[in-house]
C-alpha positions in Angstrom: 182.7 46.4 -13.6 184.8 44.1 -11.3 188.3 45.7 -10.9 190.1 42.5 -12.0 188.0 42.2 -15.1 188.6 45.9 -15.8 192.3 45.2 -15.7 191.8 42.3 -18.1 190.4 44.7 -20.6 192.9 47.5 -20.0 196.2 45.4 -19.7 195.4 41.7 -20.2 194.1 39.5 -23.0 191.0 41.7 -23.3 193.2 44.6 -24.5 194.7 42.2 -27.1 191.2 41.2 -28.3 190.2 44.9 -28.7 193.3 45.6 -30.8 193.0 42.4 -32.8 189.3 42.8 -33.6 189.0 46.5 -34.0 186.2 46.5 -31.4 184.7 49.8 -30.1 184.1 49.3 -26.4 180.8 50.8 -25.1 180.8 51.6 -21.4 177.5 53.4 -21.4 175.3 50.5 -20.7 176.8 48.3 -17.9 173.5 46.5 -17.3 173.2 45.4 -20.9 172.9 41.7 -19.9 170.5 42.1 -16.9 167.5 41.2 -19.1 169.3 38.4 -20.9 170.4 36.8 -17.6 166.7 36.3 -16.9 166.0 34.7 -20.3 166.4 31.0 -21.1 165.2 28.3 -23.5 161.6 28.0 -22.4 160.7 25.8 -25.5 163.5 23.4 -24.6 162.4 23.2 -21.0 158.8 22.3 -21.9 160.1 19.5 -24.2 162.6 18.3 -21.5 159.9 18.1 -18.9 157.9 15.8 -21.2 161.0 13.7 -22.2 162.3 13.2 -18.6 158.8 12.7 -17.0 158.3 9.2 -15.5 161.6 7.9 -16.8 165.0 7.4 -15.2 167.9 9.3 -16.8 169.1 6.3 -18.9 165.6 5.7 -20.3 165.1 9.4 -21.0 168.5 9.6 -22.7 167.7 6.6 -24.9 164.5 8.4 -25.9 166.6 11.5 -26.7 168.8 9.5 -28.9 165.9 8.1 -30.8 164.3 11.5 -31.3 167.5 13.1 -32.5 167.8 10.5 -35.2 164.3 11.1 -36.5 163.0 13.7 -39.0 159.5 14.5 -38.0 156.5 16.2 -39.6 153.7 18.3 -38.1 151.4 15.2 -38.5 153.5 12.9 -36.4 152.0 11.7 -33.1 154.2 13.3 -30.5 153.6 15.5 -27.4 153.1 19.1 -28.7 156.1 20.5 -26.7 158.5 18.0 -28.3 157.0 18.4 -31.8 157.3 22.2 -31.6 160.9 22.1 -30.5 161.9 19.5 -33.2 160.1 21.3 -36.0 161.9 24.5 -34.9 165.3 22.8 -35.0 164.6 21.3 -38.4 163.7 24.6 -40.0 166.8 25.7 -41.8 167.1 29.5 -41.4 167.3 31.7 -44.5 170.5 33.4 -43.3 172.4 30.1 -43.2 175.4 30.1 -45.6 176.6 26.6 -46.2 179.9 27.8 -47.8 180.7 29.7 -44.5 179.7 26.7 -42.5 182.2 24.6 -44.6 184.9 27.2 -44.1 184.5 27.2 -40.4 184.5 23.4 -40.3 187.7 23.2 -42.4 189.5 25.6 -40.1 188.3 23.7 -37.0 189.7 20.5 -38.5 192.9 21.7 -40.1 194.0 23.4 -36.9 194.6 19.9 -35.5 196.0 19.7 -32.0 196.3 23.5 -31.9 192.5 23.6 -31.7 192.4 21.2 -28.8 195.1 23.2 -27.0 193.1 26.4 -27.5 189.9 24.8 -26.3 191.3 23.3 -23.2 194.0 25.8 -22.1 192.5 29.0 -23.2 188.7 28.8 -23.7 187.9 26.5 -20.8 190.6 27.6 -18.4 190.0 31.3 -19.2 186.3 30.9 -18.7 186.8 29.8 -15.1 187.8 33.4 -14.3 184.2 34.4 -14.4 182.7 33.4 -11.1 179.0 33.6 -11.9 179.4 31.6 -15.2 180.8 28.7 -13.1 177.8 28.4 -10.7 175.8 26.1 -13.0 178.9 23.8 -13.2 179.1 23.7 -9.4 175.4 23.1 -8.8 175.3 20.3 -11.4 178.2 18.5 -9.7 181.0 19.3 -12.2 183.5 19.4 -9.3 182.5 15.9 -8.2 182.5 14.5 -11.7 186.0 15.7 -12.3 187.8 17.7 -15.0 188.6 14.6 -17.1 184.9 14.0 -17.7 184.3 17.6 -18.6 187.2 17.6 -21.0 185.9 14.3 -22.5 182.3 15.6 -22.9 183.5 19.0 -24.3 185.9 17.4 -26.8 183.3 14.9 -27.9 180.7 17.6 -28.5 183.1 20.0 -30.2 184.5 17.2 -32.5 181.0 16.1 -33.5 179.5 19.5 -34.3 182.5 20.9 -36.2 182.9 18.2 -38.8 181.9 18.6 -42.5 178.1 18.5 -43.0 177.7 17.4 -39.3 174.8 19.8 -38.7 172.6 18.5 -41.5 169.3 17.4 -40.0 169.8 14.1 -38.1 173.5 13.9 -38.9 175.9 13.4 -35.9 176.5 17.0 -35.1 172.8 17.9 -35.2 172.0 14.9 -32.9 174.6 16.2 -30.4 173.1 19.7 -30.5 169.6 18.3 -29.9 170.8 16.1 -27.0 172.9 18.9 -25.5 170.0 21.3 -25.7 167.9 18.9 -23.7 170.6 18.2 -21.1 170.9 22.0 -20.6 167.1 22.2 -20.0 167.2 19.1 -17.7 170.1 20.7 -15.7 168.3 24.0 -15.4 165.1 22.3 -14.2 167.0 20.2 -11.7 168.9 23.3 -10.3 165.7 25.3 -9.9 163.9 22.4 -8.2 166.6 21.1 -6.0 168.8 24.0 -5.1 167.0 26.9 -3.4 170.3 28.5 -2.6 170.7 29.4 -6.3 171.1 33.2 -6.3 168.9 34.2 -9.3 169.2 37.9 -8.6 173.0 37.8 -8.9 173.6 34.9 -11.3 170.5 35.1 -13.4 168.6 31.9 -14.5 170.7 28.7 -14.6 172.2 28.4 -18.1 170.7 31.6 -19.2 171.0 33.1 -22.7 173.7 35.6 -21.6 176.0 32.8 -20.3 175.2 30.6 -23.4 176.3 33.4 -25.7 179.5 33.9 -23.6 180.2 30.2 -24.0 179.6 30.4 -27.7 182.1 33.2 -27.8 184.6 31.0 -26.0 184.3 28.5 -28.9 184.6 31.2 -31.6 186.3 34.4 -30.6 188.6 33.0 -27.9 189.3 29.9 -29.9 190.3 32.0 -32.9 192.4 34.3 -30.8 194.2 31.3 -29.4 195.0 30.0 -32.9 196.2 33.5 -33.8 198.6 33.5 -30.8 199.9 30.1 -31.8 200.9 31.4 -35.2 198.1 30.0 -37.5 197.3 32.0 -40.6 193.5 32.3 -40.9 191.8 33.6 -43.9 188.9 36.0 -43.7 186.4 33.4 -44.9 187.7 30.8 -42.4 187.3 33.4 -39.6 183.8 34.4 -40.6 183.1 30.7 -41.1 183.8 29.9 -37.5 181.5 32.6 -36.3 178.8 31.5 -38.7 179.2 27.9 -37.7 178.8 28.7 -34.0 175.9 31.0 -34.8 174.1 28.0 -36.3 175.1 25.8 -33.4 173.7 28.4 -31.1 170.5 28.5 -33.1 170.1 24.8 -32.7 170.8 25.1 -29.0 167.9 27.5 -28.7 169.8 30.9 -28.5 168.0 33.8 -30.2 170.1 34.5 -33.3 170.0 38.3 -32.7 172.2 37.7 -29.6 175.0 35.9 -31.5 177.9 37.6 -33.1 178.8 37.5 -36.8 182.5 38.5 -36.6 185.3 39.1 -34.1 184.5 42.8 -33.7 180.9 42.1 -32.7 182.0 39.2 -30.5 184.5 41.3 -28.6 182.0 44.0 -28.0 179.4 41.5 -26.8 181.9 39.8 -24.6 182.9 43.1 -23.0 179.3 43.9 -22.1 178.8 40.4 -20.7 181.9 40.6 -18.5 180.5 43.8 -17.0 177.9 41.7 -15.2 180.5 39.2 -13.9 182.7 38.8 -10.9 186.3 37.6 -11.2 187.5 34.2 -9.9 186.2 33.0 -6.5 186.9 29.8 -4.6 184.8 27.7 -6.9 186.7 29.1 -9.9 190.0 28.2 -8.3 188.8 24.6 -7.6 187.6 24.2 -11.2 190.9 25.6 -12.6 193.0 23.4 -10.3 191.0 20.3 -11.3 191.5 21.2 -15.0 195.2 21.8 -14.5 195.6 18.4 -12.8 193.4 16.6 -15.4 196.4 15.0 -17.1 197.5 13.4 -13.9 194.2 11.7 -13.1 193.1 10.9 -16.7 193.5 7.4 -18.0 194.8 8.5 -21.4 198.3 7.6 -20.3 199.3 5.0 -17.8 202.9 5.9 -17.0 203.7 8.6 -14.5 206.3 10.3 -16.6 203.8 10.6 -19.5 201.2 12.1 -17.2 203.7 14.5 -15.7 205.0 15.7 -19.1 201.5 16.2 -20.5 200.6 18.2 -17.3 203.7 20.4 -17.8 202.8 21.0 -21.5 199.2 22.0 -20.7 200.4 24.3 -17.9 202.9 25.9 -20.3 200.1 26.6 -22.8 197.9 28.1 -20.1 200.6 30.6 -19.1 201.2 31.3 -22.8 197.6 31.8 -23.9 196.0 33.2 -20.7 197.3 36.5 -19.4 199.4 36.6 -16.2 196.9 38.3 -13.9 194.2 35.7 -14.8 196.6 32.8 -14.2 197.5 34.2 -10.8 193.9 34.7 -9.8 193.2 31.0 -10.8 196.3 30.0 -9.0 197.9 28.2 -11.9 201.1 26.5 -10.9 204.3 28.3 -11.7 206.7 26.1 -13.7 210.2 26.5 -15.2 210.5 27.7 -18.8 206.7 28.0 -19.3 207.0 29.5 -22.8 209.6 27.2 -24.4 207.2 24.6 -25.9 204.5 27.1 -26.9 207.0 29.3 -28.7 208.5 26.3 -30.5 205.0 25.2 -31.6 204.2 28.7 -32.8 207.4 28.8 -34.9 206.6 25.4 -36.3 203.0 26.5 -37.1 204.3 29.6 -39.0 206.5 27.4 -41.1 203.8 24.8 -41.7 201.3 27.5 -42.8 203.5 28.3 -45.8 203.2 24.7 -46.9 199.4 24.6 -46.4 198.9 27.9 -48.3 200.9 26.6 -51.2 198.1 24.8 -53.0 194.5 23.7 -52.5 195.7 20.1 -52.4 198.0 20.8 -49.4 195.1 22.7 -47.7 192.7 19.8 -48.1 195.4 17.4 -46.9 195.8 19.5 -43.7 192.0 19.4 -43.2 192.0 15.6 -43.6 194.9 15.0 -41.3 193.7 17.4 -38.7 190.3 15.7 -38.6 192.0 12.3 -38.2 194.0 13.3 -35.2 191.2 15.2 -33.5 188.8 12.3 -33.8 191.5 9.9 -32.7 192.2 11.9 -29.5 188.5 12.3 -28.8 188.0 8.5 -29.1 191.0 7.9 -26.8 189.4 10.0 -24.1 186.1 8.2 -24.4 187.8 4.8 -24.5 189.8 5.7 -21.4 186.6 6.0 -19.4 186.8 9.7 -18.7 183.3 10.2 -19.8 
């Protein structure tokens, strides 16, 4: 294991995750993910080759949108690769628990702006510390497209797939999952065809199952830990609901369900084994982190300089609060004055607000309603600003 990552587990946020989740760390099999790094969504790739064949990207994407809105049967006239994938996605698994999906969606919504802070300043920023995970972003041009576009795309996807009933067949979240799966396959095919410098031996296949599971853990385990650090009270059902929600999203994205965690203990243990195959931040990591740190300054969400500068300060504060010191230093996050003032104030406010929310079911549902409104509003503002 990389020495920096080992320190993360011994002294940094990894140690917090172990204590918080009750995980039992297994160091006996450091090559656990070597096989999974070579595995990817073969079914998705076959369908993507058919969808993107003889079409420009815009034409292919329009076809994707049309397909995602259509429920098909085995008798429909479609290329077999597309039909097989769509029928697989439409098959609702027996393990799916809709009450847990609803609980995960409710927490995602009621956490309001806290959720967006955790996604941006903890899940995304912390993920940049893993050098091999970042390579697909680099080779698909994420650095050139800019952090504002990645924030916009990630927020749009997350907002769509975590709403109530969003993952029902042909509903908005389901459509996003289908299109995202095809974009993953398209990107993987493009990298393998156009970038012979891709180091398959070290990094595995582009957008492989191991890295997809790690990304799912960023949306579940790391997301929940961030909310915990910000003072939110999370029920056991909500917590399990978030993992169940992302297990189903992972299933729709083509990840074998046996690879996906059911709870924070399993997630932490899986995350530990995955990090054993990673290297800590390199130059690409630092460039991605710096671009994300400066996103508020280049985004069109706000027009005035003082607004951009204050938002930049706030996000940097939350990065220092949520991500451990050693990781921040590796990613070269800017040092600022009083970095913990606003995060600690928000945590204190959250603790007080939780008492109101837990007072009655009516208050809880109101918090879900209001949280959804503000998340959707912010996502639409990013899209309207042209960051996507």
